[in-house]
KESE-237160 format. One record per residue (C-alpha): chain; x, y, z. Coordinates in nm, 4 decimals, always signed. Layout:
BEGIN
(A, (X, Y, Z))
...
***
This chain:
BEGIN
(A, (-0.0077, +0.0007, -0.0177))
(A, (+0.1036, +0.3482, -0.0578))
(A, (+0.1619, +0.5896, +0.2485))
(A, (-0.0671, +0.8226, +0.3498))
(A, (+0.1329, +1.1002, +0.3265))
(A, (+0.4013, +1.1705, +0.0866))
(A, (+0.7555, +1.2882, +0.1565))
(A, (+0.7763, +1.4165, -0.2248))
(A, (+0.5691, +1.7077, -0.3428))
(A, (+0.6692, +1.9019, -0.6672))
(A, (+0.3819, +2.1319, -0.7029))
(A, (+0.3639, +2.4114, -0.4606))
(A, (+0.2654, +2.7963, -0.4820))
(A, (+0.4093, +3.1109, -0.2723))
(A, (+0.2888, +3.4500, -0.2060))
(A, (+0.5559, +3.4952, -0.5276))
(A, (+0.2283, +3.4091, -0.7495))
(A, (-0.1229, +3.2756, -0.5782))
(A, (-0.0078, +3.1192, -0.2568))
(A, (-0.1038, +3.2238, +0.0647))
(A, (+0.2615, +3.1245, +0.2162))
(A, (+0.5418, +3.3196, +0.1708))
(A, (+0.8257, +3.0710, +0.0590))
(A, (+1.0283, +3.0613, +0.3959))
(A, (+0.6930, +2.9375, +0.5418))
(A, (+0.6210, +2.7028, +0.3205))
(A, (+0.9400, +2.5222, +0.3568))
(A, (+0.8502, +2.5292, +0.7453))
(A, (+0.5424, +2.3463, +0.6794))
(A, (+0.6983, +2.1402, +0.4516))
(A, (+0.9438, +2.0639, +0.7351))
(A, (+0.6366, +2.0296, +0.9816))
(A, (+0.4793, +1.7483, +0.7280))
(A, (+0.8472, +1.5273, +0.6796))
(A, (+0.8643, +1.6324, +0.2740))
(A, (+1.2439, +1.5734, +0.1789))
(A, (+1.1657, +1.7273, -0.2013))
(A, (+0.9815, +2.0307, -0.2409))
(A, (+0.9177, +2.1981, -0.5828))
(A, (+0.8351, +2.5556, -0.5982))
(A, (+0.6345, +2.6386, -0.9381))
(A, (+0.4730, +2.9702, -0.9235))
(A, (+0.2907, +3.0761, -1.1937))
(A, (+0.4969, +3.3001, -1.4239))
(A, (+0.7588, +3.3550, -1.1713))
(A, (+1.0608, +3.2422, -0.9802))
(A, (+1.0640, +3.5066, -0.7327))
(A, (+1.0290, +3.2818, -0.4687))
(A, (+1.2774, +3.0722, -0.4756))
(A, (+1.5690, +3.2601, -0.3568))
(A, (+1.4080, +3.2579, -0.0495))
(A, (+1.2929, +2.8953, -0.0529))
(A, (+1.6788, +2.7940, -0.0871))
(A, (+1.8097, +3.0259, +0.1788))
(A, (+1.5254, +2.9122, +0.4478))
(A, (+1.5651, +2.5495, +0.3573))
(A, (+1.9629, +2.5135, +0.3888))
(A, (+2.1047, +2.3047, +0.6363))
(A, (+1.7513, +2.1122, +0.6925))
(A, (+1.6730, +1.7937, +0.5515))
(A, (+1.4432, +1.9769, +0.2891))
(A, (+1.5306, +1.9639, -0.0813))
(A, (+1.4313, +2.2295, -0.3148))
(A, (+1.3816, +2.1760, -0.7087))
(A, (+1.3830, +2.5182, -0.8407))
(A, (+1.0368, +2.5174, -1.0591))
(A, (+0.8097, +2.7496, -1.2620))
(A, (+0.4447, +2.6815, -1.3640))
(A, (+0.3770, +2.8674, -1.6834))
(A, (+0.0431, +2.9500, -1.7932))
(A, (-0.0271, +2.9183, -2.1557))
(A, (-0.3518, +2.9296, -2.4113))
(A, (-0.4917, +2.6555, -2.6338))
(A, (-0.8614, +2.7856, -2.8462))
(A, (-1.0387, +2.5607, -2.6121))
(A, (-0.8751, +2.6698, -2.2750))
(A, (-0.5603, +2.6850, -2.0798))
(A, (-0.2831, +2.4288, -2.0291))
(A, (+0.0099, +2.5042, -1.7733))
(A, (+0.3465, +2.4199, -1.8074))
(A, (+0.5635, +2.2942, -1.5174))
(A, (+0.9530, +2.3470, -1.5153))
(A, (+1.2140, +2.1594, -1.2822))
(A, (+1.5560, +2.2542, -1.2712))
(A, (+1.5151, +2.5576, -1.4631))
(A, (+1.8294, +2.8344, -1.4542))
(A, (+1.6557, +3.1617, -1.2873))
(A, (+1.8911, +3.3769, -1.4133))
(A, (+1.7994, +3.2783, -1.7705))
(A, (+1.7384, +3.6093, -1.9522))
(A, (+1.4854, +3.4845, -2.1953))
(A, (+1.3131, +3.2877, -1.9344))
(A, (+1.2650, +3.6178, -1.7102))
(A, (+1.1883, +3.8020, -1.9916))
(A, (+0.8895, +3.6134, -2.1054))
(A, (+0.7642, +3.5447, -1.7292))
(A, (+0.7970, +3.9675, -1.6965))
(A, (+0.5584, +3.9730, -1.9753))
(A, (+0.2878, +3.7233, -1.8553))
(A, (+0.2778, +3.9132, -1.5052))
(A, (+0.1953, +4.2511, -1.6797))
(A, (-0.0422, +4.0615, -1.8998))
(A, (-0.1735, +3.8975, -1.6001))
(A, (-0.2263, +4.2858, -1.4204))
(A, (-0.3909, +4.3792, -1.6937))
(A, (-0.6042, +4.0929, -1.7516))
(A, (-0.7059, +4.1207, -1.3523))
(A, (-0.8166, +4.5067, -1.3934))
(A, (-1.0404, +4.4081, -1.6666))
(A, (-1.1752, +4.1234, -1.5102))
(A, (-1.2376, +4.3516, -1.2306))
(A, (-1.4327, +4.5933, -1.4398))
(A, (-1.6138, +4.3303, -1.5773))
(A, (-1.7974, +4.2364, -1.2614))
(A, (-1.8429, +4.5937, -1.1760))
(A, (-2.0385, +4.6143, -1.4764))
(A, (-2.2001, +4.2672, -1.3731))
(A, (-2.2805, +4.4620, -1.0207))
(A, (-1.9915, +4.2207, -0.8551))
(A, (-1.7951, +4.5371, -0.7099))
(A, (-1.4543, +4.4355, -0.5452))
(A, (-1.1876, +4.7116, -0.5071))
(A, (-0.8617, +4.6669, -0.6945))
(A, (-0.6779, +4.7705, -0.4010))
(A, (-0.8039, +4.4464, -0.1886))
(A, (-0.6575, +4.2215, -0.5118))
(A, (-0.3710, +4.3779, -0.4714))
(A, (-0.3438, +4.3099, -0.1053))
(A, (-0.4204, +3.9146, -0.1647))
(A, (-0.1500, +3.8846, -0.4229))
(A, (+0.0704, +4.0141, -0.1454))
(A, (+0.3060, +4.1523, -0.3996))
(A, (+0.3501, +3.8554, -0.6218))
(A, (+0.2316, +3.7609, -0.9356))
(A, (-0.1688, +3.8723, -0.9758))
(A, (-0.4220, +3.5610, -1.0546))
(A, (-0.7552, +3.4967, -1.0950))
(A, (-0.7644, +3.3317, -0.7416))
(A, (-0.6646, +3.6487, -0.5617))
(A, (-1.0065, +3.8301, -0.7798))
(A, (-1.1927, +3.4819, -0.6269))
(A, (-1.1242, +3.5375, -0.3082))
(A, (-1.2075, +3.9233, -0.3325))
(A, (-1.5486, +3.7807, -0.4085))
(A, (-1.5564, +3.5478, -0.1656))
(A, (-1.4933, +3.8424, +0.0780))
(A, (-1.7815, +4.0398, -0.0130))
(A, (-2.0404, +3.7364, -0.0300))
(A, (-2.0736, +3.7633, -0.3862))
(A, (-2.0018, +3.3623, -0.4043))
(A, (-1.9655, +3.1559, -0.0969))
(A, (-1.6447, +2.9482, -0.2607))
(A, (-1.3298, +3.0602, -0.4870))
(A, (-1.4508, +2.7660, -0.6607))
(A, (-1.7786, +2.9269, -0.7341))
(A, (-1.6490, +3.2177, -0.8273))
(A, (-1.4701, +3.0501, -1.1307))
(A, (-1.7624, +2.8117, -1.2225))
(A, (-1.9652, +3.1618, -1.2350))
(A, (-1.8173, +3.4034, -1.3103))
(A, (-1.4299, +3.4216, -1.3867))
(A, (-1.3514, +3.0864, -1.5643))
(A, (-1.2974, +3.0090, -1.9013))
(A, (-1.5956, +3.1326, -2.0799))
(A, (-1.7243, +3.3442, -1.7970))
(A, (-1.9247, +3.6213, -1.7931))
(A, (-1.5878, +3.8732, -1.5884))
(A, (-1.3400, +3.5816, -1.8399))
(A, (-1.0775, +3.8292, -2.0600))
(A, (-0.7980, +3.5597, -2.2432))
(A, (-0.4309, +3.6183, -2.1327))
(A, (-0.1233, +3.7153, -2.3223))
(A, (-0.0747, +3.4475, -2.6085))
(A, (+0.1738, +3.1568, -2.5629))
(A, (+0.1566, +2.8461, -2.6744))
(A, (+0.2156, +2.4804, -2.4615))
(A, (+0.4970, +2.4280, -2.7220))
(A, (+0.6990, +2.7690, -2.6514))
(A, (+0.6353, +2.7501, -2.2985))
(A, (+0.8193, +2.3354, -2.3239))
(A, (+1.1344, +2.5492, -2.5556))
(A, (+1.1196, +2.8499, -2.2980))
(A, (+1.1501, +2.5751, -2.0002))
(A, (+1.4288, +2.3877, -2.2116))
(A, (+1.6204, +2.6800, -2.3296))
(A, (+1.6583, +2.7518, -1.9268))
(A, (+1.8139, +2.4387, -1.8681))
(A, (+1.4661, +2.3187, -1.7153))
(A, (+1.2767, +2.0173, -1.7202))
(A, (+0.9457, +2.0481, -1.9080))
(A, (+0.6223, +1.8885, -1.7596))
(A, (+0.2874, +1.8749, -1.8106))
(A, (+0.0547, +1.9501, -1.5359))
(A, (-0.2253, +1.8151, -1.4428))
(A, (-0.2867, +1.6921, -1.7593))
(A, (-0.6925, +1.6010, -1.7801))
(A, (-0.7585, +1.9454, -1.7047))
(A, (-0.6464, +2.0383, -2.0514))
(A, (-0.8819, +2.0154, -2.3766))
(A, (-0.8270, +1.7021, -2.5702))
(A, (-0.4835, +1.6378, -2.3940))
(A, (-0.3878, +1.2868, -2.5129))
(A, (-0.3299, +1.4552, -2.8705))
(A, (-0.1661, +1.7701, -2.6478))
(A, (+0.0915, +1.5262, -2.4953))
(A, (+0.1533, +1.3717, -2.8259))
(A, (+0.2160, +1.7014, -2.9787))
(A, (+0.4323, +1.8480, -2.6990))
(A, (+0.6745, +1.5375, -2.7058))
(A, (+0.7681, +1.6390, -3.0104))
(A, (+0.8478, +1.9226, -2.8824))
(A, (+1.0693, +1.8149, -2.6248))
(A, (+0.7939, +1.7602, -2.3378))
(A, (+0.9754, +1.5235, -2.0574))
(A, (+0.7025, +1.4364, -1.7818))
(A, (+0.3520, +1.3876, -1.7332))
(A, (+0.2023, +1.4913, -1.3841))
(A, (-0.0029, +1.1771, -1.2961))
(A, (-0.0155, +1.2314, -0.8992))
(A, (-0.2511, +1.5019, -0.8538))
(A, (-0.4956, +1.6179, -0.5748))
(A, (-0.8109, +1.4823, -0.6628))
(A, (-0.7783, +1.1824, -0.9229))
(A, (-0.8773, +0.8812, -0.8339))
(A, (-0.6995, +0.5693, -0.8876))
(A, (-0.8054, +0.5131, -1.2446))
(A, (-0.7269, +0.8026, -1.3420))
(A, (-0.3830, +0.7916, -1.1964))
(A, (-0.3397, +0.4541, -1.3910))
(A, (-0.4777, +0.5960, -1.7191))
(A, (-0.2153, +0.8652, -1.6522))
(A, (+0.0795, +0.6663, -1.6179))
(A, (+0.0219, +0.4354, -1.9029))
(A, (-0.0152, +0.7161, -2.1428))
(A, (+0.3280, +0.8368, -1.9778))
(A, (+0.4856, +0.4933, -2.0268))
(A, (+0.3937, +0.4978, -2.3902))
(A, (+0.5589, +0.8781, -2.4840))
(A, (+0.8512, +0.7693, -2.2197))
(A, (+0.7639, +1.0416, -2.0245))
(A, (+0.8771, +1.0625, -1.6208))
(A, (+0.5675, +1.0333, -1.4125))
(A, (+0.5600, +1.3109, -1.1502))
(A, (+0.2708, +1.4923, -0.8911))
(A, (+0.2557, +1.7052, -0.6470))
(A, (-0.0487, +1.8520, -0.4525))
(A, (-0.0591, +2.1830, -0.6746))
(A, (-0.0613, +2.3286, -0.2859))
(A, (-0.1559, +2.7047, -0.2672))
(A, (-0.2577, +2.7356, +0.1362))
(A, (-0.6231, +2.8862, +0.0387))
(A, (-0.8998, +2.5992, +0.0188))
(A, (-0.9217, +2.6432, -0.3626))
(A, (-1.0412, +2.2675, -0.3637))
(A, (-1.0179, +1.9558, -0.1721))
(A, (-0.7061, +1.7515, -0.1130))
(A, (-0.4868, +1.9616, -0.2143))
(A, (-0.2821, +1.9965, +0.1324))
(A, (+0.0632, +2.0339, +0.0967))
(A, (+0.2157, +1.6500, +0.0602))
(A, (-0.1172, +1.4515, +0.0709))
(A, (-0.0705, +1.3439, -0.2904))
(A, (+0.1429, +0.9931, -0.2748))
(A, (+0.4543, +1.1124, -0.5328))
(A, (+0.6724, +0.7661, -0.5434))
(A, (+1.0320, +0.9195, -0.4847))
(A, (+1.1503, +0.7135, -0.7470))
(A, (+1.0189, +1.0029, -0.9170))
(A, (+1.3175, +1.2680, -0.8093))
(A, (+1.5784, +0.9894, -0.9209))
(A, (+1.4316, +1.0160, -1.2999))
(A, (+1.4038, +1.4041, -1.3172))
(A, (+1.7483, +1.4092, -1.2044))
(A, (+1.8560, +1.1666, -1.4675))
(A, (+1.6320, +1.3412, -1.7289))
(A, (+1.8404, +1.7089, -1.6056))
(A, (+2.1619, +1.5185, -1.6282))
(A, (+2.1035, +1.4017, -1.9856))
(A, (+1.9555, +1.7096, -2.1270))
(A, (+2.2948, +1.9235, -2.0034))
(A, (+2.4699, +1.6766, -2.1668))
(A, (+2.2455, +1.7407, -2.4875))
(A, (+2.2862, +2.0549, -2.4827))
(A, (+2.6445, +2.0575, -2.3902))
(A, (+2.7446, +1.8506, -2.7098))
(A, (+2.5452, +2.0481, -2.9068))
(A, (+2.7834, +2.3641, -2.7947))
(A, (+3.0451, +2.4934, -3.0750))
(A, (+3.3393, +2.3429, -3.0424))
(A, (+3.5322, +2.6601, -2.9285))
(A, (+3.2768, +2.7428, -2.6524))
(A, (+3.3157, +2.3767, -2.5009))
(A, (+3.7109, +2.4638, -2.4328))
***
């Protein structure tokens, strides 16, 4: 039988995006939960990684620097995780900065649309909820809950700000394949997050494998055993690493998403390490000979 609590969680958010815990607070919680490996994967931001690494120094907890890049396809959204990224990579940071700027403009438009629907929330309150991190729809959802317009953040998404909702606004466009390439360029290992949330995900996986996808998030909060098995078979078919995590935010956005609550086999980390090393070797061998000397 699998342990009730995992020692590995490769999908967690901080106040650098739409989480409620600062990176150091997340590290403290991870240590309390007995985690040995934690992936910091904020939306369109790597701003929380340095603080997390510092907080974890000298402890049994290993931090894997990551990011979750939000992208779009015609029928909805696709999120791509990147592990072992070089946070100093200029191309990556330039694109993430564009993504964050687009998030703010998008959120402002959503607040305006909500006001036109008679749901008045303060833009200043949305900024407060973001705590200086990348602004996201969960902050708007929380503001709607506080004003009593909805009972839960999930209801806010369902009724107003989810894809196709009356206050929904399209994001800055980036394709999943472009995100995969960006992560690879930054020395990272690209993984498709919560694949069943993506439209036509089996066809998408095949497409992204051609673009350089290395992993598939098979273990995820809310996935039943049948779904996990199906995704594991899909990952095996395409030679992908089956990763996983809780997608912890610290907000009660969905049940079962508590830190460390999703079992992730420890060998997944070994497979990620091996793939990272292989990608580094490939990148090194592709450099001009005078650069390698």
